[in-house]
Kinemage of the C-alpha trace (Angstrom):
@kinemage 1
@onewidth
@group {chain A} dominant
@subgroup {mainchain}
@vectorlist {calphas} color= white
{ca ile a 1} P 141.359 -80.694 -100.810
{ca arg a 2} L 144.692 -80.965 -99.016
{ca phe a 3} L 145.983 -83.282 -101.726
{ca ile a 4} L 145.011 -80.736 -104.413
{ca ser a 5} L 146.773 -77.953 -102.482
{ca phe a 6} L 149.852 -80.149 -102.166
{ca leu a 7} L 149.720 -80.915 -105.889
{ca gln a 8} L 149.496 -77.200 -106.688
{ca ile a 9} L 152.546 -76.460 -104.532
{ca ile a 10} L 154.561 -79.177 -106.275
{ca leu a 11} L 153.433 -78.025 -109.740
{ca met a 12} L 154.176 -74.377 -108.968
{ca gly a 13} L 157.676 -75.268 -107.799
{ca leu a 14} L 158.252 -77.431 -110.864
{ca gly a 15} L 157.041 -74.672 -113.199
{ca ile a 16} L 159.276 -72.055 -111.596
{ca tyr a 17} L 162.239 -74.435 -111.725
{ca leu a 18} L 161.673 -75.255 -115.406
{ca ile a 19} L 161.353 -71.657 -116.568
{ca thr a 20} L 164.337 -70.443 -114.525
{ca lys a 21} L 166.486 -73.337 -115.727
{ca arg a 22} L 165.392 -72.647 -119.312
{ca ile a 23} L 166.258 -68.950 -119.062
{ca ser a 24} L 169.541 -69.336 -117.181
{ca gly a 25} L 170.651 -72.780 -118.301
{ca ser a 26} L 171.588 -73.597 -114.717
{ca pro a 27} L 169.843 -76.190 -112.512
{ca ala a 28} L 171.228 -74.364 -109.456
{ca ala a 29} L 169.513 -71.125 -110.533
{ca gly a 30} L 166.261 -73.067 -110.919
{ca ala a 31} L 166.576 -74.465 -107.396
{ca ile a 32} L 167.350 -71.026 -105.954
{ca ala a 33} L 164.338 -69.538 -107.762
{ca val a 34} L 162.069 -72.196 -106.249
{ca ile a 35} L 163.428 -71.507 -102.759
{ca leu a 36} L 162.889 -67.761 -103.224
{ca ala a 37} L 159.414 -68.297 -104.670
{ca phe a 38} L 158.365 -70.489 -101.772
{ca asn a 39} L 159.445 -67.713 -99.402
{ca ser a 40} L 157.102 -65.236 -101.100
{ca ile a 41} L 154.075 -64.856 -98.863
{ca asn a 42} L 151.855 -63.509 -101.649
{ca leu a 43} L 152.816 -66.236 -104.097
{ca met a 44} L 152.167 -68.969 -101.550
{ca glu a 45} L 148.901 -67.361 -100.453
{ca trp a 46} L 147.526 -67.050 -103.985
{ca gly a 47} L 149.162 -70.150 -105.432
{ca thr a 48} L 148.078 -72.731 -102.889
{ca arg a 49} L 144.358 -72.186 -102.551
{ca thr a 50} L 141.910 -74.612 -104.054
{ca thr a 51} L 140.396 -71.950 -106.271
{ca pro a 52} L 140.691 -70.913 -109.909
{ca ile a 53} L 143.163 -68.249 -108.785
{ca ser a 54} L 145.697 -70.825 -107.672
{ca trp a 55} L 145.370 -72.866 -110.867
{ca gly a 56} L 145.984 -69.674 -112.819
{ca val a 57} L 149.091 -68.914 -110.763
{ca val a 58} L 150.336 -72.476 -111.322
{ca leu a 59} L 149.732 -72.338 -115.085
{ca ile a 60} L 151.658 -69.094 -115.695
{ca pro a 61} L 155.193 -70.525 -115.338
{ca phe a 62} L 154.257 -73.612 -117.359
{ca gly a 63} L 152.884 -71.405 -120.133
{ca leu a 64} L 156.007 -69.261 -120.190
{ca trp a 65} L 158.196 -72.367 -120.190
{ca ala a 66} L 156.215 -73.794 -123.118
{ca val a 67} L 156.796 -70.577 -125.080
{ca leu a 68} L 160.522 -70.569 -124.301
{ca ala a 69} L 160.836 -74.276 -125.128
{ca gly a 70} L 159.028 -73.744 -128.440
{ca tyr a 71} L 156.027 -75.923 -127.611
{ca arg a 72} L 153.555 -73.798 -129.536
{ca trp a 73} L 150.404 -75.836 -129.057
{ca thr a 74} L 151.099 -76.419 -125.372
{ca ser a 75} L 151.454 -72.668 -124.856
{ca val a 76} L 148.251 -72.074 -126.830
{ca leu a 77} L 146.339 -74.596 -124.704
{ca ile a 78} L 147.674 -73.090 -121.490
{ca ala a 79} L 146.703 -69.602 -122.678
{ca ala a 80} L 143.187 -70.845 -123.447
{ca ala a 81} L 142.981 -72.524 -120.028
{ca leu a 82} L 144.039 -69.263 -118.354
{ca ala a 83} L 141.409 -67.349 -120.314
{ca leu a 84} L 138.705 -69.654 -119.008
{ca asp a 85} L 140.115 -70.110 -115.510
{ca his a 86} L 141.357 -66.801 -114.133
{ca gln a 87} L 141.532 -63.667 -116.250
{ca pro a 88} L 143.978 -61.701 -114.025
{ca ser a 89} L 146.439 -64.598 -114.379
{ca leu a 90} L 145.851 -64.392 -118.119
{ca leu a 91} L 146.751 -60.689 -117.981
{ca val a 92} L 150.031 -61.484 -116.201
{ca phe a 93} L 150.767 -64.222 -118.751
{ca thr a 94} L 150.092 -62.045 -121.792
{ca leu a 95} L 152.036 -59.078 -120.369
{ca ala a 96} L 154.975 -61.413 -119.742
{ca leu a 97} L 154.654 -62.624 -123.352
{ca leu a 98} L 154.636 -59.023 -124.580
{ca ile a 99} L 157.763 -58.187 -122.585
{ca tyr a 100} L 159.439 -61.379 -123.838
{ca phe a 101} L 158.448 -60.609 -127.419
{ca ile a 102} L 159.802 -57.056 -127.255
{ca ala a 103} L 163.020 -58.088 -125.506
{ca ser a 104} L 163.731 -61.028 -127.796
{ca asn a 105} L 163.106 -59.064 -130.992
{ca ala a 106} L 164.513 -55.629 -130.092
{ca cys a 107} L 168.098 -56.429 -131.062
{ca arg a 108} L 167.041 -58.099 -134.304
{ca leu a 109} L 164.791 -55.165 -135.134
{ca trp a 110} L 167.672 -52.752 -134.620
{ca asp a 111} L 170.081 -54.826 -136.743
{ca asn a 112} L 167.806 -56.163 -139.495
{ca gly a 113} L 164.981 -53.681 -139.802
{ca leu a 114} L 161.256 -54.303 -139.439
{ca lys a 115} L 160.607 -56.377 -142.558
{ca lys a 116} L 163.358 -58.970 -141.954
{ca thr a 117} L 162.603 -59.164 -138.236
{ca leu a 118} L 158.907 -59.862 -138.774
{ca ala a 119} L 159.809 -62.615 -141.226
{ca thr a 120} L 162.009 -64.393 -138.676
{ca phe a 121} L 160.387 -63.751 -135.282
{ca glu a 122} L 159.218 -66.569 -133.062
{ca his a 123} L 155.527 -67.346 -133.453
{ca ala a 124} L 154.874 -69.072 -130.116
{ca pro a 125} L 154.288 -65.866 -128.081
{ca met a 126} L 151.997 -64.454 -130.758
{ca met a 127} L 150.026 -67.688 -131.086
{ca ala a 128} L 149.569 -67.973 -127.316
{ca gly a 129} L 148.507 -64.329 -127.082
{ca ile a 130} L 145.987 -64.657 -129.901
{ca ala a 131} L 144.591 -67.865 -128.400
{ca ala a 132} L 144.250 -66.211 -124.997
{ca phe a 133} L 142.530 -63.144 -126.423
{ca ala a 134} L 140.165 -65.162 -128.643
{ca thr a 135} L 139.218 -67.548 -125.845
{ca tyr a 136} L 138.603 -64.733 -123.395
{ca met a 137} L 136.529 -62.752 -125.879
{ca ala a 138} L 134.454 -65.833 -126.744
{ca trp a 139} L 133.820 -66.391 -123.028
{ca his a 140} L 133.093 -62.704 -122.438
{ca ile a 141} L 130.573 -62.490 -125.303
{ca arg a 142} L 128.950 -65.737 -124.148
{ca gln a 143} L 128.547 -64.338 -120.629
{ca thr a 144} L 127.571 -60.741 -121.404
{ca gly a 145} L 126.421 -60.662 -125.022
{ca thr a 146} L 127.608 -58.340 -127.743
{ca ser a 147} L 126.245 -55.248 -126.005
{ca cys a 148} L 129.153 -55.270 -123.561
{ca leu a 149} L 132.179 -55.051 -125.807
{ca asp a 150} L 133.311 -51.874 -124.024
{ca phe a 151} L 133.575 -53.865 -120.729
{ca lys a 152} L 131.604 -51.293 -118.751
{ca cys a 153} L 129.060 -53.957 -117.856
{ca leu a 154} L 131.555 -56.088 -115.920
{ca pro a 155} L 130.838 -55.987 -112.185
{ca gln a 156} L 134.247 -54.523 -111.340
{ca ala a 157} L 133.833 -51.694 -113.836
{ca ala a 158} L 130.196 -51.024 -112.971
{ca ala a 159} L 131.028 -50.769 -109.265
{ca arg a 160} L 134.221 -48.801 -109.978
{ca glu a 161} L 136.241 -51.283 -107.916
{ca phe a 162} L 139.498 -50.843 -109.800
{ca gly a 163} L 142.143 -49.253 -107.613
{ca lys a 164} L 140.030 -49.364 -104.455
{ca ser a 165} L 140.404 -51.514 -101.401
{ca ile a 166} L 137.150 -53.394 -100.824
{ca ser a 167} L 136.365 -54.307 -97.242
{ca met a 168} L 134.338 -57.342 -96.150
{ca asn a 169} L 131.274 -55.147 -95.498
{ca glu a 170} L 131.337 -53.642 -98.974
C-alpha cells in the first residue's frame, strides 16, 4: 500500500510537470508547479490515498496533457478510465476540457466565424468528452437501469447531500 501511495505521488508530480511544461514551454515553470502542487494540503490529501479518488486525481493532469499533446486515443482512454473510476474527477476533467475548448477556439470564432471555426477546431477535447460521457452513461445505466436517467435515484440526490456537510454520525 505504501508503494502504491508513493507511485501515485510520483505520477501526480510527473503529470503536473508535463501539463505545465506543455502549456508554458518552460521546464522551470513545470518544476515550480510541482513544488506548489505538493504544498497543497487538499491535493496531497486526495491525491495520495489508495482509493479510486486518488487515481482519479492522478489521471486528470495526464488526460489534460494528452489533449494538449494531441494524443487523441490516450485522452479518450483516460476519460473512459475516469468515468469508471471516480466521477467527480471526471467532472473536473470535462469542465477543464470545456474551458480549454472555449478558450482555444474563441479567437478563431471571432476572426473566422462559426462555420470555418468548426471545420478547423481540434477534435481531441471533443473526443475525450464524448468518450467520458458515453462511458459514464453506460456505467450509470448498468448500475441503475433506464428508469434513473434523471439521476434522482443516485444516493447523493435521494438523500439531498449536495451542498451539505455530512458528519460521521449521519
